[in-house]
MISENU-498194 format. One record per residue: chain; residue in one letter; residue number from 1; x negated, y negated, z negated of N, C-alpha, C in turn. Coordinates in Angstrom, 3 decimals. Atoms other than C-alpha are relative to their C-alpha. Layout:
<nodes>
 unit code pos    neast   nnorth      nup   caeast  canorth     caup    ceast   cnorth      cup
    A    a NUM        X        Y        Z        X        Y        Z        X        Y        Z
...
</nodes>
This chain:
<nodes>
 unit code pos    neast   nnorth      nup   caeast  canorth     caup    ceast   cnorth      cup
    A    m   1    0.766    1.215    0.265  -60.159   68.293   -9.304    0.546   -1.155    0.826
    A    s   2   -0.428    1.206   -0.693  -59.010   64.788   -8.422   -1.146   -1.004    0.021
    A    i   3    1.052    1.005   -0.131  -61.320   62.050   -7.164    0.608   -1.279    0.559
    A    t   4   -0.430    1.289   -0.534  -61.056   58.405   -6.148   -0.972   -0.452    1.074
    A    l   5    0.791    0.577   -1.086  -62.291   56.978   -2.853    0.349   -1.473    0.109
    A    q   6   -0.217    1.437   -0.104  -62.716   53.223   -2.829   -0.424   -0.485    1.382
    A    l   7    0.242    0.528   -1.333  -62.513   51.438    0.524    0.074   -1.514   -0.009
    A    n   8   -0.132    1.440   -0.194  -63.095   47.851    1.555    1.234   -0.285    0.844
    A    d   9   -1.172    0.431   -0.763  -59.922   46.155    2.767   -0.487   -0.922    1.108
    A    c  10    0.751    0.781   -0.990  -61.734   45.063    5.901    0.216    0.595    1.380
    A    g  11   -0.179   -0.432   -1.375  -60.700   45.326    9.535   -1.257   -0.244    0.821
    A    l  12    1.183    0.030   -0.848  -63.113   45.514   12.429   -0.540   -1.410    0.221
    A    l  13    0.492    1.346   -0.314  -63.311   41.844   13.425   -0.400   -0.750   -1.261
    A    d  14    0.370    0.613    1.273  -63.375   40.734    9.800   -1.396    0.457   -0.414
    A    f  15    1.328   -0.480    0.379  -66.360   42.959    9.141   -1.085   -0.558    0.914
    A    i  16    0.997    0.545   -0.923  -68.175   41.780   12.266   -0.354   -1.427   -0.392
    A    r  17    0.294    1.368    0.458  -67.832   38.208   10.998   -0.874    0.030   -1.254
    A    r  18    0.797   -0.100    1.219  -69.189   39.222    7.595   -1.425    0.452    0.315
    A    a  19    1.329   -0.504   -0.359  -72.060   41.169    9.146   -0.815   -1.079    0.697
    A    g  20    0.706    1.072   -0.692  -72.916   38.206   11.338   -0.544   -1.056   -0.935
    A    r  21    0.435    1.010    0.977  -73.288   36.003    8.252   -0.892    0.578   -1.088
    A    f  22    0.636   -0.643    1.149  -75.091   38.510    6.063   -1.392   -0.542   -0.289
    A    g  23    1.337    0.540    0.218  -78.618   37.208    6.580   -1.027    1.067   -0.353
    A    s  24    1.113   -0.913    0.259  -81.991   38.719    5.667   -0.694   -0.289   -1.324
    A    d  25    0.609    0.318    1.292  -82.550   37.520    2.123    0.439    0.965   -1.102
    A    r  26   -0.472   -1.005    0.953  -80.860   40.505    0.421    0.216    1.288    0.778
    A    y  27   -0.194   -1.285   -0.660  -80.119   44.149    1.158    1.336    0.603   -0.414
    A    a  28   -1.181   -0.820    0.272  -76.948   46.199    1.421    0.133    1.002    1.128
    A    f  29   -0.221   -0.954   -1.087  -75.812   49.199    3.396    1.483    0.298    0.159
    A    v  30   -1.381   -0.211   -0.432  -72.618   50.144    5.199    0.210    1.469    0.319
    A    v  31   -0.399   -1.354   -0.374  -70.916   53.540    5.391    1.401   -0.058    0.604
    A    t  32   -1.290   -0.016   -0.694  -67.960   54.399    7.624    0.576    1.418   -0.044
    A    p  33   -0.490   -1.367    0.163  -66.205   57.530    6.333    1.050    0.410    1.033
    A    n  34   -1.008   -0.658   -0.817  -64.383   59.768    8.784    0.538    1.200   -0.786
    A    v  35   -0.593   -1.133    0.722  -62.444   62.920    7.894   -1.079    0.937   -0.528
    A    d  36    1.063   -0.901    0.421  -65.589   65.063    7.772   -0.750   -0.561   -1.208
    A    h  37    0.684    0.630    1.127  -67.296   62.568    5.460    0.861    0.037   -1.260
    A    i  38   -0.886    0.004    1.166  -64.255   62.422    3.176    0.063    1.386   -0.632
    A    i  39    0.067   -1.359    0.543  -64.288   66.202    2.837   -1.310    0.194   -0.765
    A    r  40    1.284   -0.093    0.708  -67.989   66.026    1.929    0.043   -0.825   -1.284
    A    y  41   -0.137    0.859    1.175  -67.183   63.198   -0.480    0.733    0.737   -1.119
    A    y  42   -0.740   -0.768    1.009  -64.696   65.459   -2.248   -0.869    1.117   -0.584
    A    d  43    0.750   -1.192    0.416  -67.043   68.443   -2.394   -1.284   -0.312   -0.757
    A    d  44    1.385    0.243    0.414  -70.335   66.749   -3.291   -0.113   -1.257   -0.862
    A    a  45    0.128    1.143    0.915  -70.843   64.542   -6.348   -1.174   -0.892    0.383
    A    t  46    1.153    0.800   -0.428  -74.231   63.432   -5.000    0.388   -0.932    1.132
    A    f  47   -0.473    0.831   -1.099  -72.555   62.161   -1.843    0.885   -1.129   -0.528
    A    r  48   -0.826    1.056    0.591  -70.061   60.250   -3.980   -0.881   -1.098   -0.609
    A    d  49    0.932    0.989    0.547  -73.004   58.556   -5.708   -0.568   -0.902    1.095
    A    l  50    0.490    0.803   -1.120  -74.315   57.415   -2.316    1.029   -1.065    0.374
    A    y  51   -1.059    0.942   -0.353  -70.974   55.806   -1.518    0.169   -1.079   -1.066
    A    a  52   -0.166    0.970    1.082  -70.839   54.128   -4.922   -0.992   -1.147    0.134
    A    d  53    1.027    1.026   -0.156  -74.028   52.212   -4.030    0.146   -0.797    1.283
    A    a  54   -0.160    0.695   -1.279  -72.815   51.124   -0.583    0.596   -1.382   -0.199
    A    g  55   -0.563    1.343    0.040  -72.133   47.448   -0.042    1.368   -0.073    0.652
    A    f  56   -1.283   -0.053   -0.707  -69.293   48.227    2.367    0.351    1.457    0.267
    A    v  57   -0.526   -1.320   -0.345  -67.172   51.381    2.686    1.199   -0.252    0.916
    A    l  58   -0.986    0.345   -1.011  -65.194   50.993    5.904    0.621    1.268    0.573
    A    l  59   -0.671   -1.190   -0.513  -62.588   53.528    7.000   -0.206    0.102    1.509
    A    d  60    0.296   -0.214   -1.416  -63.749   54.908   10.349    1.181    0.594    0.757
    A    s  61   -0.938   -0.892   -0.664  -60.854   57.224   11.095    1.413   -0.563    0.119
    A    r  62   -1.392    0.386   -0.222  -57.613   56.050   12.672    0.923    1.178   -0.310
    A    f  63   -0.793   -1.180    0.351  -56.385   59.620   12.233    0.279    0.012   -1.498
    A    m  64   -0.174    0.018    1.455  -56.958   59.368    8.475    0.924   -1.137   -0.411
    A    a  65   -0.880    1.127    0.318  -55.305   55.957    8.387    1.452    0.361    0.303
    A    g  66   -1.353   -0.412   -0.352  -52.260   57.393   10.175    0.553    1.027   -0.970
    A    l  67   -0.423   -1.032    0.952  -52.137   60.386    7.838    0.398   -0.620   -1.336
    A    l  68   -0.309    0.650    1.273  -52.201   58.144    4.773    1.264   -0.855    0.108
    A    f  69   -1.236    0.774   -0.180  -49.438   55.970    6.228    1.212    0.935   -0.046
    A    v  70   -1.127   -0.938   -0.055  -47.202   58.978    6.931    0.271    0.613   -1.369
    A    t  71   -0.178   -0.723    1.261  -47.817   60.673    3.570    0.194   -0.907   -1.202
    A    r  72   -0.064    0.864    1.179  -48.111   57.664    1.243    0.510   -1.410    0.277
    A    g  73   -0.441    1.341   -0.338  -46.937   54.612    3.120   -1.101   -1.042   -0.088
    A    l  74    1.121    0.938    0.079  -50.417   53.068    2.898   -0.337   -0.540    1.387
    A    r  75    0.449    0.622   -1.248  -51.404   50.617    5.611   -1.449   -0.453   -0.199
    A    l  76    1.414    0.281    0.202  -55.195   50.678    5.704   -0.638   -0.500    1.289
    A    k  77    0.749    0.504   -1.151  -57.430   48.692    8.007   -1.131    0.965    0.327
    A    t  78    1.091   -0.877   -0.424  -59.965   50.632   10.047   -1.092   -0.813    0.692
    A    s  79    1.164    0.566   -0.697  -63.436   49.747   11.294   -0.819    1.168    0.526
    A    p  80    0.733   -1.153   -0.528  -64.588   52.657   13.469   -1.471   -0.332    0.215
    A    g  81    1.428    0.275   -0.059  -68.357   52.942   13.277   -0.515   -0.266    1.401
    A    s  82    0.454    0.215   -1.379  -68.805   53.174   17.051    0.385   -1.391    0.497
    A    d  83   -0.417    1.347   -0.380  -66.833   49.938   17.516   -0.828   -1.054   -0.730
    A    v  84    0.857    0.916    0.751  -68.828   48.227   14.766   -1.333   -0.160    0.702
    A    t  85    1.309    0.044   -0.657  -72.098   49.145   16.488    0.086   -0.732    1.336
    A    r  86   -0.156    0.631   -1.314  -70.840   48.104   19.924    0.161   -1.509   -0.121
    A    l  87   -0.248    1.435    0.117  -69.567   44.714   18.781   -1.206   -0.744   -0.566
    A    l  88    1.226    0.642    0.482  -72.756   43.977   16.862   -0.940   -0.279    1.164
    A    f  89    0.882    0.199   -1.146  -74.754   44.482   20.044    0.581   -1.003    0.995
    A    e  90   -0.608    0.855   -1.020  -72.263   42.677   22.277    0.199   -1.438   -0.461
    A    q  91   -0.417    1.325    0.450  -71.372   39.704   20.070   -0.920   -0.654   -1.022
    A    v  92    0.749    0.554    1.127  -73.868   39.266   17.253   -1.506    0.023    0.214
    A    i  93    1.455   -0.150   -0.092  -77.382   40.582   17.888   -0.550   -0.837    1.143
    A    q  94    0.663    0.853   -0.973  -79.601   38.099   19.701   -1.308    0.651    0.461
    A    p  95    1.192   -0.664   -0.550  -82.597   39.031   21.896   -1.207    0.033   -0.942
    A    d  96    1.177    0.057    0.859  -85.174   37.950   19.319    0.257    0.487   -1.424
    A    d  97   -0.285   -0.507    1.342  -83.438   39.417   16.268   -0.848    1.242   -0.292
    A    n  98    0.742   -1.175    0.433  -85.441   41.937   14.295    0.999    1.100   -0.341
    A    v  99   -0.930   -1.107    0.166  -83.448   45.163   14.639   -0.810    1.286   -0.085
    A    v 100    0.702   -1.265    0.212  -84.687   48.513   13.332    0.961    1.138    0.323
    A    l 101   -0.792   -1.180   -0.348  -83.389   51.764   14.818   -0.714    1.241   -0.518
    A    i 102    0.527   -1.261    0.521  -83.958   55.002   12.907    0.818    1.135    0.594
    A    g 103   -0.697   -1.065   -0.701  -83.092   58.045   14.986    0.197   -0.374    1.458
    A    g 104   -0.112    0.222   -1.435  -82.278   58.399   18.642   -1.349    0.221    0.672
    A    s 105    1.211   -0.287   -0.757  -84.814   59.066   21.373   -0.670   -1.289    0.470
    A    e 106    0.680    1.136   -0.606  -87.384   56.798   22.959    0.811   -0.535    1.178
    A    a 107   -0.825    0.420   -1.130  -85.141   56.765   26.020    1.192   -0.832   -0.471
    A    d 108   -1.108    0.781    0.565  -82.231   55.526   23.846   -0.466   -1.414   -0.331
    A    a 109    0.529    1.304    0.391  -84.383   52.705   22.469   -0.290   -0.857    1.234
    A    e 110    0.296    0.742   -1.230  -85.526   51.717   25.962    1.279   -0.464    0.687
    A    t 111   -1.281    0.370   -0.616  -81.950   51.742   27.267    0.635   -1.180   -0.727
    A    l 112   -0.563    1.104    0.773  -80.748   49.493   24.437   -0.775   -1.291    0.244
    A    t 113    0.836    1.178   -0.226  -83.675   47.136   24.958    0.346   -0.666    1.327
    A    k 114   -0.305    0.545   -1.328  -82.889   46.734   28.656    1.449   -0.489    0.090
    A    k 115   -1.422    0.328   -0.131  -79.096   46.690   28.329    0.342   -1.317   -0.684
    A    y 116   -0.354    1.190    0.772  -79.017   43.935   25.703   -1.121   -1.040   -0.029
    A    g 117    1.080    0.977   -0.095  -82.259   42.105   26.587   -0.736   -0.206   -1.314
    A    l 118    0.593    0.118    1.332  -83.765   42.862   23.184   -1.521   -0.127    0.085
    A    r 119    1.453    0.122    0.112  -87.269   41.752   22.317   -0.484    0.377   -1.400
    A    g 120    0.387   -0.270    1.378  -87.200   42.640   18.615    0.457    1.347   -0.523
    A    l 121   -0.451   -1.318    0.449  -86.078   46.294   18.538   -1.202    0.853   -0.394
    A    k 122    1.047   -0.898    0.492  -88.321   48.539   16.413    0.621    1.382   -0.203
    A    h 123   -0.605   -1.332   -0.021  -87.765   52.299   16.709   -0.904    1.029   -0.661
    A    h 124    0.686   -1.147    0.612  -88.722   55.303   14.619    0.954    1.173    0.006
    A    n 125   -0.828   -1.199   -0.061  -87.396   58.797   15.222   -0.629    1.087   -0.848
    A    p 126    0.585   -1.027    0.860  -88.107   61.131   12.306    0.242    1.386    0.581
    A    p 127   -0.140   -1.352   -0.557  -88.566   64.841   13.084    1.259    0.698   -0.511
    A    m 128   -1.152   -0.802    0.408  -85.727   67.339   12.898   -0.240    0.585   -1.385
    A    g 129    0.126   -0.527    1.348  -85.098   68.370    9.300   -0.862   -0.840   -0.921
    A    f 130    0.915    0.864    0.764  -87.106   65.424    8.000    0.436   -0.210   -1.442
    A    i 131   -0.496    0.346    1.329  -84.866   64.928    4.978   -0.508    0.976   -1.063
    A    n 132    0.545   -0.987    0.929  -86.356   68.078    3.420   -1.520   -0.071   -0.113
    A    d 133    1.444    0.192    0.004  -89.922   66.831    3.954   -0.290   -1.349   -0.648
    A    a 134    0.210    1.246    0.749  -90.936   64.260    1.327   -0.900   -0.966    0.748
    A    a 135    0.918    0.879   -0.730  -93.775   62.929    3.494    0.711   -0.665    1.174
    A    a 136   -0.732    0.558   -1.138  -91.468   62.453    6.502    1.008   -1.049   -0.466
    A    v 137   -0.934    0.985    0.558  -88.884   60.670    4.348   -0.755   -1.275   -0.390
    A    e 138    0.794    1.156    0.415  -91.575   58.404    2.895   -0.463   -0.803    1.207
    A    a 139    0.423    0.699   -1.212  -92.879   57.587    6.374    1.146   -0.803    0.596
    A    c 140   -1.189    0.674   -0.533  -89.352   56.678    7.459    0.327   -1.248   -0.822
    A    l 141   -0.310    1.128    0.879  -88.730   54.444    4.441   -1.040   -1.108    0.153
    A    k 142    1.050    1.010   -0.151  -92.081   52.701    4.825    0.106   -0.715    1.333
    A    f 143   -0.186    0.641   -1.304  -91.398   52.069    8.503    1.040   -1.112   -0.106
    A    v 144   -1.060    1.000    0.151  -88.175   50.271    7.609   -0.487   -1.166   -0.852
    A    e 145    0.469    1.058    0.907  -89.763   48.348    4.729   -1.064   -0.877    0.651
    A    n 146    1.027    0.790   -0.684  -92.688   47.271    6.908    0.602   -0.957    1.021
    A    e 147   -0.685    0.880   -0.952  -90.202   45.743    9.361    0.950   -0.977   -0.695
    A    s 148   -0.853    0.908    0.782  -88.359   43.909    6.571   -0.689   -1.359   -0.145
    A    p 149   -1.468    0.054   -0.127  -86.821   41.392    6.568    0.452    0.232    1.439
    A    f 150   -0.612   -0.266   -1.290  -84.682   42.613    9.441    1.422   -0.549   -0.025
    A    r 151   -1.407    0.398   -0.013  -81.294   41.477   10.612    0.884    1.224   -0.216
    A    y 152   -0.755   -1.237    0.174  -79.956   45.001   10.972   -0.946    1.192    0.084
    A    c 153    0.669   -1.292   -0.093  -81.308   48.483   10.338    1.077    1.025    0.324
    A    l 154   -1.004   -0.954   -0.468  -79.342   51.085   12.279   -0.500    1.411   -0.277
    A    l 155    0.390   -1.341    0.419  -79.549   54.520   10.678    0.850    1.009    0.766
    A    a 156   -0.724   -0.876   -0.920  -78.609   57.066   13.341   -0.547    1.419   -0.090
    A    v 157    0.570   -1.334    0.205  -79.792   60.352   11.826    1.014    0.983   -0.570
    A    g 158   -1.040   -0.911    0.457  -76.467   61.913   10.895    0.213   -0.070   -1.501
    A    s 159   -0.379    0.001    1.416  -74.712   62.336    7.579   -0.279    1.368   -0.601
    A    p 160    0.222    1.088    0.975  -75.753   62.698    4.785   -1.390   -0.614    0.040
    A    q 161    1.374    0.503   -0.048  -79.344   61.952    5.879   -0.041   -1.522    0.016
    A    q 162    0.051    1.454   -0.143  -78.574   58.362    6.854    0.418   -0.702   -1.297
    A    e 163   -0.415    0.601    1.267  -76.765   57.617    3.592   -1.083    0.163   -1.074
    A    i 164    1.101   -0.202    0.942  -79.668   59.112    1.610   -1.087   -1.038    0.223
    A    l 165    0.998    1.023   -0.308  -82.112   56.808    3.397    0.476   -1.376   -0.441
    A    a 166   -0.539    1.320    0.331  -79.835   53.807    2.921   -0.049   -0.257   -1.495
    A    q 167    0.042    0.176    1.454  -79.542   54.368   -0.826   -1.444   -0.110   -0.497
    A    a 168    1.398    0.061    0.420  -83.298   54.987   -1.178   -0.581   -1.386    0.244
    A    l 169    0.469    1.356   -0.290  -83.994   51.641    0.472    0.529   -0.982   -1.044
    A    l 170   -0.581    0.850    1.036  -81.651   50.002   -2.026   -0.755    0.156   -1.313
    A    l 171    0.615   -0.255    1.294  -83.239   51.655   -5.042   -1.461   -0.440   -0.045
    A    r 172    1.399    0.422   -0.041  -86.797   50.864   -3.924   -0.128   -1.519   -0.059
    A    g 173   -0.075    1.446    0.184  -85.813   47.206   -3.705   -0.919   -0.835    0.859
    A    k 174    0.934    0.756   -0.838  -88.219   46.174   -0.931    0.636   -0.521    1.280
    A    a 175   -0.601    0.361   -1.278  -86.027   46.008    2.165    0.962   -1.172   -0.164
    A    r 176   -0.950    1.110   -0.070  -84.034   42.920    3.119    0.672    0.020    1.365
    A    g 177   -0.782   -0.064   -1.217  -81.253   42.905    5.680    1.165    0.942   -0.207
    A    l 178   -1.185   -0.855    0.092  -78.100   44.892    6.411   -0.266    1.312    0.731
    A    a 179    0.163   -1.326   -0.595  -78.402   48.639    7.028    1.376    0.605    0.258
    A    l 180   -1.275   -0.606   -0.372  -75.617   50.522    8.781   -0.214    1.465    0.347
    A    c 181    0.038   -1.430   -0.302  -75.075   54.288    8.819    0.924    0.235    1.188
    A    i 182   -0.790    0.076   -1.233  -73.945   54.697   12.418    0.157    1.322    0.735
    A    g 183   -0.206   -1.296   -0.631  -74.174   58.407   13.291   -0.352    0.008    1.472
    A    a 184    0.251   -0.174   -1.436  -73.828   59.036   17.032    0.349   -1.233    0.817
    A    s 185   -0.460    1.191   -0.723  -72.807   55.482   17.936   -0.934   -0.411    1.129
    A    i 186    0.970    0.396   -1.020  -76.021   54.848   19.878    0.217    0.793    1.289
    A    s 187   -0.207   -0.831   -1.187  -75.214   57.733   22.222    1.116   -0.544    0.882
    A    f 188   -1.077    0.594   -0.789  -72.019   55.964   23.295   -0.486   -1.257    0.721
    A    l 189    0.505    1.229   -0.608  -73.848   52.694   23.955   -0.932    0.280    1.168
    A    t 190    0.974   -0.313   -1.051  -76.559   54.331   26.050    0.608    0.813    1.135
    A    g 191   -0.629   -0.825   -1.019  -74.119   56.487   28.000   -0.338    1.469   -0.099
    A    a 192    0.323   -1.415    0.192  -75.552   59.748   26.686    1.251    0.814   -0.317
    A    e 193   -1.307   -0.603    0.254  -72.037   60.536   25.431    1.077   -0.986    0.421
    A    k 194   -1.108    0.841   -0.446  -68.738   59.242   26.768    1.077   -0.048   -1.065
    A    r 195   -1.076    0.125    0.978  -66.114   57.860   24.423    1.349    0.337    0.620
    A    a 196   -1.358   -0.304   -0.443  -62.488   58.825   24.628    0.646   -1.240    0.604
    A    p 197   -0.756    1.152   -0.515  -60.116   56.615   26.636    0.604   -0.797   -1.152
    A    l 198   -0.468    0.888    1.049  -58.831   53.646   24.672    1.315    0.466   -0.609
    A    w 199   -1.298   -0.428    0.537  -55.332   55.086   24.346   -0.176    1.130   -1.008
    A    m 200    0.259   -1.089    0.942  -56.750   58.180   22.637   -0.623   -0.535   -1.284
    A    q 201    0.580    0.618    1.191  -58.832   56.023   20.288    1.097   -0.610   -0.862
    A    k 202   -1.053    0.677    0.754  -55.794   53.978   19.303    1.005    0.994   -0.590
    A    a 203   -0.935   -1.009    0.491  -53.676   57.115   18.867   -0.595    0.849   -1.114
    A    g 204    0.641   -0.755    1.068  -56.203   58.524   16.415   -0.378    1.416    0.393
    A    i 205    0.348   -1.358   -0.445  -57.064   61.552   18.557   -1.315   -0.003    0.782
    A    e 206    1.319   -0.001   -0.626  -60.560   60.601   19.665   -0.757    1.285   -0.324
    A    w 207    0.649   -1.248    0.392  -61.701   63.676   17.762    0.310    1.111    1.001
    A    f 208   -0.381   -1.047   -0.943  -59.802   65.856   20.256   -0.777   -0.142    1.304
    A    y 209    0.795    0.247   -1.212  -61.564   64.244   23.200   -1.432    0.479   -0.200
    A    r 210    1.368   -0.440    0.279  -64.946   64.852   21.575   -0.068    1.529   -0.057
    A    l 211   -0.030   -1.453    0.092  -63.953   68.452   20.885   -0.024    0.648    1.375
    A    i 212   -0.046   -0.624   -1.325  -63.104   69.241   24.509   -1.245   -0.331    0.814
    A    q 213    1.251    0.327   -0.670  -66.293   67.488   25.639   -1.132    0.910   -0.455
    A    n 214    1.092   -0.795    0.554  -68.494   69.586   23.361    0.544    1.018   -1.006
    A    p 215   -0.649   -0.938    0.930  -66.539   72.525   21.900   -0.994    0.856   -0.782
    A    q 216    0.955   -0.868    0.686  -69.597   74.602   21.056   -0.562   -0.658   -1.258
    A    r 217    0.592    0.696    1.134  -71.037   71.951   18.752    1.040   -0.450   -1.014
    A    l 218   -0.958    0.674    0.873  -67.825   70.505   17.314    1.192    0.856   -0.429
    A    a 219   -1.175   -0.813    0.321  -65.326   73.376   17.101    0.091    0.288   -1.493
    A    r 220   -0.052   -0.319    1.426  -66.296   74.331   13.566    0.398   -1.228   -0.820
    A    r 221   -0.311    1.215    0.756  -66.138   70.722   12.344    1.479   -0.343    0.092
    A    y 222   -1.348    0.490   -0.189  -62.762   69.924   13.847    1.084    1.058   -0.211
    A    l 223   -1.025   -1.041    0.058  -60.954   73.288   13.839   -0.078    0.866   -1.246
    A    v 224    0.149   -0.813    1.201  -62.333   75.025   10.753   -0.116   -0.884   -1.243
    A    r 225    0.228    0.854    1.168  -63.634   72.391    8.364    1.047   -1.111   -0.118
    A    g 226   -0.870    1.167    0.010  -61.425   69.450    9.349    1.368    0.206   -0.614
    A    p 227   -1.336   -0.195    0.553  -58.009   70.961    8.497    0.048    0.064   -1.524
    A    r 228   -0.004    0.013    1.469  -59.099   71.171    4.845    0.529   -1.318   -0.551
    A    i 229   -0.421    1.303    0.506  -58.205   67.485    4.592    1.463    0.022   -0.443
    A    f 230   -1.416   -0.050    0.361  -54.501   68.400    4.415    0.188    0.557   -1.414
    A    a 231   -0.085   -0.560    1.350  -55.074   70.478    1.270   -0.642   -0.923   -1.030
    A    l 232    0.724    0.854    0.942  -57.482   67.986   -0.286    0.689   -1.338   -0.231
    A    l 233   -0.555    1.354    0.067  -55.489   64.833    0.392    0.787   -0.280   -1.277
    A    p 234   -0.718    0.295    1.248  -53.152   65.189   -2.635   -0.918   -0.222   -1.196
    A    r 235    0.938    0.143    1.113  -56.273   65.251   -4.839   -0.920   -1.205    0.168
    A    i 236    0.855    1.161   -0.264  -57.823   62.113   -3.355    0.812   -1.272   -0.179
    A    r 237   -0.635    1.286    0.236  -56.768   58.764   -4.751   -0.746   -1.058    0.821
    A    i 238    0.597    1.066   -0.803  -57.372   55.820   -2.410    0.192   -1.329   -0.722
    A    e 239   -0.053    1.337    0.603  -58.222   52.441   -3.937   -0.730   -0.984    0.900
    A    l 240    0.722    1.069   -0.686  -59.233   49.147   -2.397   -1.027   -0.582   -0.959
    A    r 241    1.067    0.529    0.838  -62.535   47.841   -3.701    0.307   -1.435   -0.407
    A    s 242   -0.176    1.374    0.456  -62.472   44.697   -5.763   -0.964   -0.899    0.754
    A    p 243    0.915    0.922   -0.690  -64.003   41.590   -4.127   -1.363   -0.068   -0.683
    A    q 244    1.280    0.102    0.727  -66.681   41.617   -6.836   -0.972    1.073    0.455
    A    v 245    0.882   -1.086   -0.454  -68.018   44.969   -5.576   -0.696   -0.405    1.288
    A    t 246    0.568    0.395   -1.273  -68.503   43.614   -2.072   -0.978   -1.158   -0.149
    A    q 247    0.833    1.183    0.141  -70.015   40.366   -3.277   -1.313    0.304   -0.727
    A    s 248    1.193   -0.316    0.764  -72.547   42.048   -5.565   -0.922    0.879    0.829
    A    l 249    0.770   -0.749   -0.978  -74.962   43.043   -2.819   -1.506   -0.176   -0.164
    A    a 250    1.427    0.207    0.173  -78.322   41.887   -4.097   -0.671    1.281   -0.472
    A    p 251    0.695   -1.203    0.452  -80.908   44.642   -4.562   -0.350   -0.068   -1.470
    A    p 252    0.321    0.014    1.421  -81.767   45.715   -8.109   -1.368   -0.627   -0.249
    A    t 253    1.285    0.596    0.342  -84.563   43.868   -9.860   -0.701    0.863   -1.041
</nodes>
């Protein structure tokens, strides 16, 4: 089976500028595929549908970008999700901005509030396994919608849960603002997890640093599941999204 993955031709600073101008009169969501997400994208048609509805699909993985350059000569821009989250907090988000955080602990929310002087951070942490509980999902969606319009909604509940929430908000048509599927990015900002040295990030081997930091949790992802990308890559066509896709971000009526 062959599939097509469409990516926005958007580097990190370019996206930060776009996100800073997005406003709160419409809704869109952002996904940042890494190698693990791309494998899921290949395997799961439902996951591909989630990506099709995303306003921005930004390549997270420098490793994947390097692999595509070596094998196909493609030069793709990357916007690592952790860098996107960091720069939003450091350069864009203002103290009084309405920011919604889904996931993370109360301690994480308090740390972010103090670190960035936030007065408008709203936090909801759904229970473990919430995505299989219709009532818990509904409570999560209503929390976000009740805080709309927001400047940013940060969905930090892991993949594919965060993408499912993001698409549901789009389809319900009530939320306004930009939602970002950010995974573990909050843990790096709060210091709960340490990021790899900059040279490792730029070399595309941040995954190796994370592996040696937490081998018990990540060994299967990086050493068993991850290598499948080499077999799948010939079956994955990479396309750049047309400008019209990115511009058509208004929620359905």
